[in-house]
C-alpha positions as CSV (number, residue, x, y, z in Angstrom):
1,X,0.0,0.0,0.0
2,X,1.4,3.4,-1.0
3,X,1.4,6.5,1.2
4,X,-1.6,7.8,-0.7
5,X,-3.4,4.5,-0.3
6,X,-2.7,4.7,3.4
7,X,-4.2,8.2,3.6
8,X,-7.1,7.2,1.4
9,X,-8.1,4.4,3.8
10,X,-8.4,6.8,6.8
11,X,-10.0,9.5,4.7
12,X,-12.6,6.9,3.4
13,X,-13.3,5.7,6.9
14,X,-13.9,9.3,8.2
15,X,-16.1,9.9,5.1
16,X,-17.6,13.4,5.5
17,X,-20.3,12.3,3.0
18,X,-21.3,9.7,5.5
19,X,-21.0,11.4,8.9
20,X,-22.0,14.9,8.0
21,X,-25.0,13.7,6.1
22,X,-26.3,10.7,8.1
23,X,-26.4,12.7,11.3
24,X,-27.4,16.0,9.6
25,X,-30.8,16.0,11.2
26,X,-29.4,15.1,14.6
27,X,-27.1,18.1,14.5
28,X,-29.8,20.4,13.2
29,X,-32.2,19.3,16.0
30,X,-29.6,19.9,18.7
31,X,-28.6,23.5,18.3
32,X,-29.6,24.3,14.7
33,X,-27.3,26.2,12.2
34,X,-25.2,27.6,15.0
35,X,-24.2,24.1,16.2
36,X,-23.1,23.3,12.6
37,X,-21.2,26.5,12.2
38,X,-19.3,26.5,15.6
39,X,-19.5,23.0,16.8
40,X,-17.7,21.4,13.8
41,X,-14.5,23.5,14.0
42,X,-14.4,23.0,17.8
43,X,-14.5,19.3,17.4
44,X,-12.0,19.4,14.5
45,X,-9.3,21.3,16.6
46,X,-9.7,18.9,19.5
47,X,-9.6,15.9,17.2
48,X,-6.4,17.1,15.6
49,X,-4.7,16.9,19.0
50,X,-5.9,13.3,19.3
51,X,-4.8,12.4,15.7
52,X,-1.4,14.1,16.1
53,X,-0.7,12.2,19.3
54,X,-1.7,8.9,17.7
55,X,0.4,9.8,14.7
56,X,3.6,10.0,16.8
57,X,2.9,6.5,18.2
58,X,2.2,5.2,14.7
59,X,5.6,6.4,13.6
60,X,7.4,4.8,16.6
61,X,5.4,1.5,16.5
62,X,4.2,0.8,12.9
63,X,2.2,-2.4,13.6
64,X,-1.2,-3.8,12.6
65,X,-2.2,-4.0,16.3
66,X,-1.7,-0.3,16.5
67,X,-3.6,1.1,19.6
68,X,-3.4,-2.0,21.7
69,X,0.2,-2.7,20.8
70,X,1.1,0.8,21.9
71,X,-0.8,0.5,25.1
72,X,0.9,-2.8,25.8
73,X,4.4,-1.5,25.1
74,X,3.8,1.6,27.3
75,X,1.6,0.2,30.1
76,X,1.5,-3.6,30.2
77,X,-0.6,-6.4,28.7
78,X,-3.7,-5.7,30.9
79,X,-4.1,-2.1,29.5
80,X,-3.3,-3.4,26.0
81,X,-6.0,-6.0,26.3
82,X,-8.6,-3.5,27.4
83,X,-7.6,-1.1,24.7
84,X,-8.0,-3.8,22.1
85,X,-11.5,-4.5,23.2
86,X,-12.6,-0.9,23.3
87,X,-11.1,-0.5,19.8
88,X,-12.9,-3.6,18.5
89,X,-16.2,-2.5,19.9
90,X,-15.8,1.0,18.3
91,X,-14.7,-0.4,15.0
92,X,-17.6,-2.9,14.7
93,X,-20.0,-0.1,15.6
94,X,-18.5,2.1,12.9
95,X,-19.2,-0.6,10.3
96,X,-22.7,-1.0,11.6
97,X,-23.4,2.8,11.7
98,X,-22.0,3.4,8.2
99,X,-23.8,0.5,6.5
100,X,-27.1,1.0,8.4
101,X,-27.1,4.6,7.5
102,X,-26.6,3.6,3.9
103,X,-29.5,1.2,4.0
104,X,-31.8,3.8,5.5
105,X,-30.9,6.3,2.7
106,X,-31.0,3.7,-0.1
107,X,-34.4,2.2,0.7
108,X,-36.6,5.1,-0.7
109,X,-34.3,5.3,-3.7
110,X,-35.0,1.6,-4.3
111,X,-38.7,2.1,-4.1
112,X,-39.0,0.5,-0.6
113,X,-41.0,2.0,2.2
114,X,-38.1,1.7,4.7
115,X,-39.6,-0.7,7.2
116,X,-37.1,-2.1,9.7
117,X,-37.1,-5.5,7.9
118,X,-36.3,-3.8,4.6
119,X,-33.6,-1.7,6.0
120,X,-32.0,-4.7,7.7
121,X,-32.2,-6.7,4.4
122,X,-30.4,-3.9,2.4
123,X,-27.9,-3.6,5.3
124,X,-27.2,-7.3,5.1
125,X,-26.5,-7.2,1.3
126,X,-24.2,-4.2,1.7
127,X,-22.3,-6.0,4.5
128,X,-22.0,-9.1,2.4
129,X,-20.4,-7.1,-0.5
130,X,-17.9,-5.6,1.9
131,X,-17.0,-9.0,3.3
132,X,-16.5,-10.5,-0.1
133,X,-14.3,-7.7,-1.4
134,X,-12.1,-7.7,1.8
135,X,-11.9,-11.5,1.5
136,X,-10.6,-11.3,-2.1
137,X,-7.5,-9.3,-1.4
138,X,-5.7,-6.2,-0.3
139,X,-4.9,-5.1,-3.8
140,X,-8.5,-4.8,-4.9
141,X,-9.4,-3.0,-1.6
142,X,-6.4,-0.6,-2.0
143,X,-7.5,0.3,-5.5
144,X,-11.0,1.0,-4.3
145,X,-9.8,3.0,-1.3
146,X,-7.7,5.2,-3.5
147,X,-10.7,5.6,-5.8
148,X,-12.8,6.4,-2.7
149,X,-10.6,9.3,-1.7
150,X,-11.1,11.0,-5.1
151,X,-14.8,10.1,-5.1
152,X,-15.2,11.8,-1.7
153,X,-13.3,14.9,-2.7
154,X,-15.0,15.4,-6.1
155,X,-18.4,14.3,-4.8
156,X,-18.3,16.8,-2.0
157,X,-17.2,19.5,-4.4
158,X,-20.0,18.6,-6.8
159,X,-22.7,18.5,-4.2
160,X,-21.6,21.8,-2.7
161,X,-21.5,23.5,-6.1
162,X,-24.9,22.3,-7.1
163,X,-26.5,23.5,-3.8
164,X,-24.8,26.9,-4.0
165,X,-25.9,27.2,-7.7
166,X,-29.4,25.8,-7.8
167,X,-30.8,26.2,-4.3
168,X,-32.4,29.4,-2.8
169,X,-29.9,30.4,0.0
170,X,-30.3,32.1,3.3
171,X,-28.2,35.1,4.3
172,X,-24.9,34.3,6.0
173,X,-26.3,35.5,9.4
174,X,-28.6,32.5,9.2
175,X,-25.6,30.3,10.1
176,X,-25.7,31.6,13.7
177,X,-29.4,31.1,14.3
178,X,-30.4,28.4,16.9
179,X,-32.9,25.7,17.1
180,X,-33.7,22.9,19.5
181,X,-36.2,20.1,18.9
182,X,-39.4,21.0,20.9
183,X,-39.5,17.6,22.5
184,X,-37.4,14.4,22.5
185,X,-38.8,11.4,24.3
186,X,-40.9,13.7,26.4
187,X,-37.9,15.9,27.4
188,X,-37.1,19.4,26.2
189,X,-33.3,20.2,26.2
190,X,-31.9,23.6,27.0
191,X,-30.0,25.2,24.2
192,X,-26.5,24.9,25.7
193,X,-27.0,21.2,26.5
194,X,-28.6,20.5,23.2
195,X,-25.5,22.1,21.4
196,X,-23.2,19.8,23.4
197,X,-25.3,16.7,22.5
198,X,-25.2,17.9,18.8
199,X,-21.4,17.6,18.8
200,X,-22.0,13.9,18.2
201,X,-22.4,14.6,14.5
202,X,-18.9,16.0,14.1
203,X,-17.2,13.7,16.6
204,X,-18.6,10.5,15.0
205,X,-17.6,11.8,11.6
206,X,-14.0,12.3,12.7
207,X,-13.4,8.7,13.9
208,X,-11.6,5.8,12.3
209,X,-8.4,7.5,11.3
210,X,-6.5,4.9,13.2
211,X,-7.1,2.8,10.1
212,X,-3.8,4.2,8.7
213,X,-2.0,2.6,11.6
214,X,-3.8,-0.7,11.4
215,X,-2.5,-1.3,7.8
216,X,1.1,-0.3,8.7
217,X,2.4,-3.8,8.0
218,X,1.0,-3.5,4.5
219,X,2.3,0.1,3.8
220,X,5.5,1.1,2.3
221,X,7.7,3.2,4.6
222,X,5.0,3.0,7.3
223,X,7.0,5.0,9.9
224,X,6.4,8.1,7.8
225,X,3.4,7.2,5.7
226,X,1.0,6.1,8.5
227,X,1.3,9.2,10.7
228,X,1.0,11.4,7.7
229,X,-2.1,9.5,6.6
230,X,-3.7,9.9,10.0
231,X,-3.1,13.7,10.3
232,X,-3.8,14.5,6.6
233,X,-7.1,12.5,6.6
234,X,-8.3,14.6,9.6
235,X,-7.1,17.9,8.2
236,X,-8.7,17.4,4.8
237,X,-11.9,16.1,6.3
238,X,-12.1,19.0,8.7
239,X,-11.9,21.6,5.9
240,X,-14.1,19.9,3.4
241,X,-16.7,18.8,5.9
242,X,-17.1,22.3,7.3
243,X,-17.6,23.8,3.8
244,X,-20.1,21.1,3.0
245,X,-22.1,21.7,6.3
246,X,-22.2,25.4,5.8
247,X,-23.3,25.1,2.2
248,X,-26.1,22.6,3.1
249,X,-27.3,24.7,6.0
250,X,-27.6,27.9,3.9
251,X,-30.1,25.9,1.8
252,X,-32.4,25.1,4.7
253,X,-35.6,27.1,4.4
254,X,-37.5,25.8,7.5
255,X,-35.2,24.4,10.2
256,X,-37.9,22.8,12.3
257,X,-39.4,21.0,9.2
258,X,-36.1,19.6,8.0
259,X,-34.9,18.7,11.5
260,X,-38.0,16.7,12.2
261,X,-38.0,14.8,8.9
262,X,-37.4,11.1,8.8
263,X,-34.2,11.8,6.8
264,X,-33.2,15.4,7.1
265,X,-30.7,15.4,4.3
266,X,-33.0,13.7,1.9
267,X,-35.7,16.2,2.6
268,X,-33.3,19.1,2.3
269,X,-31.6,18.1,-0.9
270,X,-34.7,17.1,-2.8
271,X,-36.3,20.5,-2.0
272,X,-33.1,22.3,-2.8
273,X,-32.3,20.6,-6.1
274,X,-35.6,19.1,-7.2
275,X,-36.6,15.4,-7.4
276,X,-34.3,14.3,-10.3
277,X,-31.1,16.1,-9.4
278,X,-31.8,15.5,-5.7
279,X,-32.1,11.8,-6.3
280,X,-28.9,11.8,-8.2
281,X,-27.1,13.4,-5.3
282,X,-28.6,10.9,-2.9
283,X,-27.2,8.1,-5.0
284,X,-23.8,9.9,-4.9
285,X,-23.9,9.9,-1.1
286,X,-25.0,6.2,-1.1
287,X,-21.8,5.4,-3.1
288,X,-19.7,7.3,-0.6
289,X,-21.2,5.4,2.3
290,X,-20.5,2.1,0.5
291,X,-16.8,3.1,0.1
292,X,-16.7,4.1,3.7
293,X,-18.1,0.8,4.9
294,X,-15.6,-1.1,2.7
295,X,-12.7,0.7,4.3
296,X,-14.2,0.3,7.8
297,X,-14.3,-3.5,7.4
298,X,-10.7,-3.5,6.2
299,X,-9.5,-1.6,9.3
300,X,-11.7,-3.6,11.7
301,X,-10.5,-7.0,10.3
302,X,-6.8,-6.1,10.5
303,X,-7.1,-5.0,14.1
304,X,-9.1,-8.2,15.0
305,X,-6.5,-10.3,13.2
306,X,-3.6,-8.7,15.0
307,X,-5.3,-9.1,18.4
308,X,-6.1,-12.8,17.7
309,X,-2.5,-13.3,16.5
310,X,-1.5,-12.5,20.0
311,X,-4.1,-14.7,21.6
312,X,-6.4,-12.0,22.9
313,X,-9.8,-13.0,21.4
314,X,-12.0,-16.1,21.6
315,X,-11.3,-18.5,18.7
316,X,-7.9,-16.7,18.2
317,X,-6.4,-19.5,16.1
318,X,-9.2,-19.2,13.5
319,X,-9.3,-15.4,13.6
320,X,-5.5,-15.2,13.2
321,X,-5.4,-17.4,10.1
322,X,-4.7,-16.1,6.7
323,X,-6.4,-17.3,3.5
324,X,-3.9,-19.4,1.5
325,X,-5.4,-18.2,-1.8
326,X,-5.9,-14.5,-1.2
327,X,-3.5,-13.7,1.6
328,X,-6.1,-11.9,3.7
329,X,-7.4,-12.5,7.3
330,X,-10.6,-14.1,6.0
331,X,-12.0,-15.3,9.3
332,X,-11.4,-11.9,10.9
333,X,-13.1,-10.2,7.9
334,X,-16.3,-12.3,8.3
335,X,-16.3,-12.1,12.1
336,X,-16.3,-8.3,11.7
337,X,-19.2,-8.5,9.3
338,X,-21.3,-10.9,11.4
339,X,-20.9,-8.9,14.6
340,X,-21.8,-5.7,12.9
341,X,-25.0,-7.3,11.7
342,X,-25.9,-8.5,15.2
343,X,-25.2,-5.0,16.7
344,X,-27.6,-3.4,14.3
345,X,-30.3,-6.0,14.9
346,X,-30.0,-5.5,18.7
347,X,-29.7,-1.7,18.9
348,X,-32.4,-0.5,16.5
349,X,-31.5,3.2,17.3
350,X,-29.1,4.9,14.9
351,X,-27.7,7.5,17.3
352,X,-27.0,4.7,19.8
353,X,-24.9,2.8,17.3
354,X,-22.9,5.9,16.4
355,X,-22.5,6.8,20.1
356,X,-21.1,3.3,20.9
357,X,-18.6,3.6,18.0
358,X,-17.5,7.1,19.1
359,X,-17.0,6.2,22.7
360,X,-15.4,2.9,22.0
361,X,-12.8,4.3,19.6
362,X,-12.0,7.4,21.7
363,X,-11.5,5.5,24.9
364,X,-9.1,3.2,22.8
365,X,-7.4,6.4,21.5
366,X,-7.1,7.9,25.0
367,X,-5.4,5.0,26.8
368,X,-2.2,4.9,24.7
369,X,-2.1,8.7,24.5
370,X,-2.3,8.9,28.3
371,X,0.5,6.3,28.6
372,X,2.6,8.1,26.1
373,X,2.2,11.4,28.1
374,X,3.5,9.5,31.1
375,X,6.4,7.9,29.2
376,X,7.3,11.3,27.7
377,X,7.4,12.9,31.2
378,X,9.7,10.0,32.4
379,X,11.9,10.5,29.3
380,X,11.4,6.9,28.0
381,X,9.0,7.5,25.1
382,X,10.2,6.0,21.9
383,X,10.3,8.3,18.9
384,X,9.9,7.6,15.2
385,X,10.7,9.7,12.2
386,X,7.4,11.7,12.5
387,X,7.4,13.8,15.7
388,X,5.6,16.9,17.1
389,X,8.7,18.1,19.0
390,X,7.9,20.6,21.7
391,X,4.2,20.5,20.9
392,X,3.9,16.9,21.9
393,X,3.0,17.4,25.5
394,X,0.3,20.0,24.8
395,X,-1.3,17.8,22.1
396,X,-1.3,14.8,24.5
397,X,-2.8,16.8,27.3
398,X,-5.5,18.3,25.2
399,X,-6.3,14.9,23.7
400,X,-6.7,13.1,27.1
401,X,-9.0,15.8,28.4
402,X,-11.1,15.8,25.3
403,X,-11.5,12.0,25.3
404,X,-12.6,12.1,28.9
405,X,-15.2,14.8,28.1
406,X,-16.8,13.1,25.1
407,X,-16.9,9.8,26.8
408,X,-19.1,11.3,29.5
409,X,-21.1,13.5,27.2
410,X,-22.2,10.8,24.8
411,X,-23.7,8.5,27.5
412,X,-26.0,11.3,28.8
413,X,-29.6,11.7,27.5
414,X,-30.7,11.1,24.8
415,X,-27.9,8.4,24.6
416,X,-28.7,6.6,27.8
417,X,-28.9,3.2,26.0
418,X,-25.2,3.8,25.0
419,X,-24.3,4.0,28.7
420,X,-26.3,0.9,29.6
421,X,-24.6,-0.9,26.7
422,X,-21.1,0.1,27.8
423,X,-21.8,-0.8,31.4
424,X,-22.9,-4.3,30.3
425,X,-19.8,-4.5,28.1
426,X,-17.5,-3.7,30.9
427,X,-19.1,-6.3,33.1
428,X,-18.6,-8.9,30.4
429,X,-15.0,-7.9,29.8
430,X,-14.2,-8.0,33.6
431,X,-15.5,-11.6,33.7
432,X,-13.5,-12.5,30.6
433,X,-10.3,-10.8,31.9
434,X,-10.3,-12.4,35.3
435,X,-11.8,-15.7,34.2
436,X,-9.5,-16.3,31.2
437,X,-7.4,-13.5,29.7
438,X,-5.4,-12.6,32.7
439,X,-3.8,-16.0,32.7
440,X,-3.8,-16.8,29.0
441,X,-3.3,-13.5,27.1
442,X,0.4,-13.2,26.3
443,X,0.3,-9.9,24.5
444,X,2.3,-8.8,21.4
445,X,5.9,-9.6,21.2
446,X,8.2,-7.0,22.9
447,X,9.6,-4.2,20.7
448,X,13.0,-2.5,21.2
């Protein structure tokens, strides 16, 4: 995999045409245009601190295990094991969130009414396509990931240009107006709290950039390419995503009507561009989501493979096997697909799926960053060719505080089911750790 291919993987997993759009109604209902205008850049700045801190570690330790390998090297096998499981949960939920959002958007375009059974059926077909392609081989997936990067960039530019050209636009002052859904499950949120809840739109979009680290073992000059892929993917997504959000929001004529629609983006874009052109743009977004889901399965399966290779997961021998014909971790690929299917069947609430993925991934990001902060203070932190220099400590400190903040924020109402799910997950993992893994998990091989 080339340096561009490495960047393309993370950029495709972030996928602004997935996150910005699938949660557009959620963001609009929790703060309105002001939340889009100010919330997105706030999250981007904080996320850059997280991404840059991870990039330093990716440069020093270019391994497929990535986060959990770093946590093990810096803090011991127990912290490595917990990091791995949080990462796995987050990645599986990313796959579920992306492909489930695709299915919800695609059903009306396919002439379906969008019942839960129909959405799950389309979702299953999409997951199957991603499993098959990832099974076939890294070369095919790499080509599609590089195509995906250009597809996202050009698709975002086309969508934004059409909206600015064809749609009636609000004045720029409209971008600072506010709106809060009048009632949500019988509760009315105050504006400041609603705006904080609405940050989920931006924070979920800016996840999954650790994908560049997970394919380090398949990347040329990974010590430099992987960290650049991580940071570049976040930077490009931050700028392009903000431009897209501002353009779309200027085309909103009735905030309450769009925010309360079953699919806010579909309602907005069809009204702004008309039925035919609007449907064409909806299909463009479906394509972007498909690419995003493909990349997410790639990242998820590589992480699961590396964890199983070190004996950390049930059925590790199977999950760590590589297809003799295609050279891919086939069992890990299909395990990722099956668990993502089960998660969507169980949850049934889209914002719960994305909250689970956001918290799972950011906790997994925060543990090795916190350990790196401690190692840097002790003067024992290993450095690779890509470093932040004197800014390293500040980036790590900001990253750890931000991870702690969003972890608490996204289990509060209306995401209480996320908190219940994570509480249950921690109980299960405690039983697994003390009952089996503490004695049997050997961890990754030591690195110099």
